[in-house]
N, C-alpha and C positions, 0 to 999 in steps of 0.2 A: 504494499499499499504506499510505501515511501514515494513521495514525489507526485502523487495524483492529487489534483485540485478539483473540487466539485462546485459547480454553480448551478442555480436554478431560478426560474421565475415563479415557481410554485410556492404558495404560502405554507408555513408550518407552524405547529403549535409550540408553545414554550415548554420548558422542562428539559428533558434529555434530548429533545427533538432537534438536533443540529444536523445540518446537511453533511458535514464531514463524516458523520457516523456511517454513511453508506459505504465508505471505503476504509474504515478503521480496523478491519479484520476481526471484529467482535460480533457474534450472533447472540443477542440476548436482550432482555427487557431493560437492561441498564443503559444501553446505547441504541437509540432508534431514531427514525425519521418519520414524523407524523404530519401528513399534509392536511388533515382535518376534513377530508372527504370533498375536495373541490373538483369541478369539471376540468378535465385534462386537455381538451382540444386547444392546440396552439401553445401549450405549456411545454417546458423542456427541463431535462436534467443533462448537464454538460460535464463530461469528464475530460480533463486536460492532463495528458500523460507527461508533460514537461518538455522543456526545450531539449532538442536533440534526441527525442524518443518518438518512436512510431510503433503502432500495434495494428495488426490485422485481426479482426474479430470473426469467430466462427460459431459462437454461441454465448449465452448468458443466462443468468438466473437471479431473480430477486428472492432473498430469503425473508421470512417474516413469521409472525406468531401463529398464523393459520393459513390454510390453503384458500385464499380469497381472491376474487377478480379485482384488479386495480386499474382497469381501463385498457384502451387499445393504443399502442405506441408503435413507432417504427424507429429503427436504428439508422443513424446517418453518420457520415464521416467527413471531416475536413482535414486536409493535410497541413494547412499553414495558418488558418485564421479562425478564431473562435466565433466570429460573426458570419462565417460562410465564405464562399458558397459551400453547401453541404450536399453530398451525394447519398441517395438511399442505398443502404447495404442490406436491407431486409424489407419484406413485405409488411403490411400492417399486421400486428400481432396482438391478439386479445390476451393480456398478461394475467396470469394467476400466480400468486406467491408460491414459492417452493417448487416450481416447475422449471425444468431445464429446457431452453429453446435452442435448437441447433439449426444451422443452415449451411449451405455450401460456403466454404471459406471465401471471404471477399479478397479479391486481388488488390483491392485498394487498402493501403495502409496510411494511417495518419496520426497526427498528434491529438486531434479532438474527436471524441465520440459523443454524439448527442442522441438521447432518447426523446423523440418528439411525440407529444400526445396527439392522438387523432380523434378519439371519442371516449365517452364513458366518464366515470367518476373515480378519483383516487381513493385510497383507503384511509379511513379515520381509525378504524379498529378492524383488523389487526394493524400493527405498526410494521413499517419496512425496516428490517434489520441491516441488510447488506446487499450490495450488488456484486455478483461474481461473474467474471468474464472468462471465456475459453477463447484463447487466441494465441498468437505467436508474435514475437518481436521481429521487426524488420530492420530496426535501428535502435541503438542504445542498449542499456543493460537491463537485466531481469529485475522485476520487483520482488 
């Protein structure tokens, strides 16, 4: 998790609900991200893998306290700019917590990975504990 920065335009509740908890390596109720159950269309979660690092993603999973739907998202990648342009690397995916989503490895590698909300409502309960990525480095060191 070292070196990954997370930003989002999704609201979140107070308490332990900080955005950095999505990449802190801890699964549990003491560290979580709680969006409060908002509409996700047009909202994003952006992962920045850091300068001089690129990753190609072939799967991911959100872990949480229950197997609950959290809206429909698509994964997008930008090689050099956090504001885009972004290229889609997945179809629209109706996400359920604790489910692994795999797809053909993207030939596109980049510094920025964005989960862009398409439709639905985020989770207020259960909480989001962690995002886990399945991928490979194309540049830079392992996390």
